[in-house]
N, C-alpha and C positions, 0 to 999 in steps of 0.2 A: 294665771297666778291665782292661788287660793286665798280667799279672805279669811282673816282670823276673827273668831266670834267668841264672846264671853258673856255669860249671864251673871247678874249681880242683883242681890236683894238688899234693900235698905228700909229700915223702919224708923218711924218717929221723927223724920226730918221733913219739913214742909216741901212740897214739890216746887213751889215758887223759888225756894232757896237753892234747890238742886239745879233748877233751870238756870239760875243766875250763875252758879259755878260753871256750868257747861258753856254759857256765854263768855265767861272770863277765859275759858280755854279756846275760844275762837269759834264757837258754834252759833248757828242761827237756826231759827225755827223753820221746819219744813212740814208739808202735809203728811200726816201719818199714813202709811200704806194700808192696804187691805189686810185682813188677817194673814198671818204668816209667821215670821221669825219669833215674835213674842208669844205665840200660841201654837204649839205643834199640832193641835187638833183643828187649827184654822177656824175657830169659832169666835174668838174675841179680837177685836181690832185694838191696836195700840191706842193709848190715850194721848200720846204725844210723840214727837220725833224732832230731832235736831241733827244738823250735819255740820262738820268742820272740814278742815283740809285733809282729805283722805280717810275720813271716818264718819260714822253715823251712829246715833244712839236712839233706840226706841224704848218706850216704857208704857206700862199700865199700872194703875194704882187701885188698891182695894183697901177697904176699911176693915180692920180686925178688932174684935173686943180686947180691951186691955186686961179685963178680969171678968170671969163668968157671971159674977153677981152685980157688976157695976155697968151702967150704960155708956161709960167712956170708951171711945174707940180711937185707934191709932192707925195712921196711914202706913201701908206697906207698899213699897214701890218695887216693881220687877223690871229691871233694865236689861237690855241686850245691846252690847257694844259691838260694833263691826268696824274693822280697820283693814287697811291694805296688807298689813303684815303682822306677824306675832310681836315683833319688836315695837312697832307703832302702837299696837293695842296695849302692851305692857306699859309703855310710857304714858299713854292716855289715862289708863286706869290708875296708875300711880299718882299722877297729877290731880285727877279727880278726887281720889280718896284722901289726899292730903287736906283738901278743903272739906270734904264730907264728914270726916272723922273728928274734926275739931269743933268745939263749941263756938258758935258765933261766926263761923266761916273764916 
């Protein structure tokens, strides 16, 4: 059986809050794998990984300038969701985004 994979980028949401959302969906923290799915060039290891029932999510975070003339930076998170099927993946991402897109979780 082929696994379903989807990439997702989120900006400006703290990673601790996104991790909390994943925990509410039934995930627990796992050791991030060696470079691979989150980096096609196999150069950068994921910053974090969590796994739930039939799915895994890996991510890395980078800080991006908010404005070229200001020192303020914003976190940009690159997620890779992996699930047993396309249907399971769609359900997972829909439930995750319901939390991630609303202010205050």
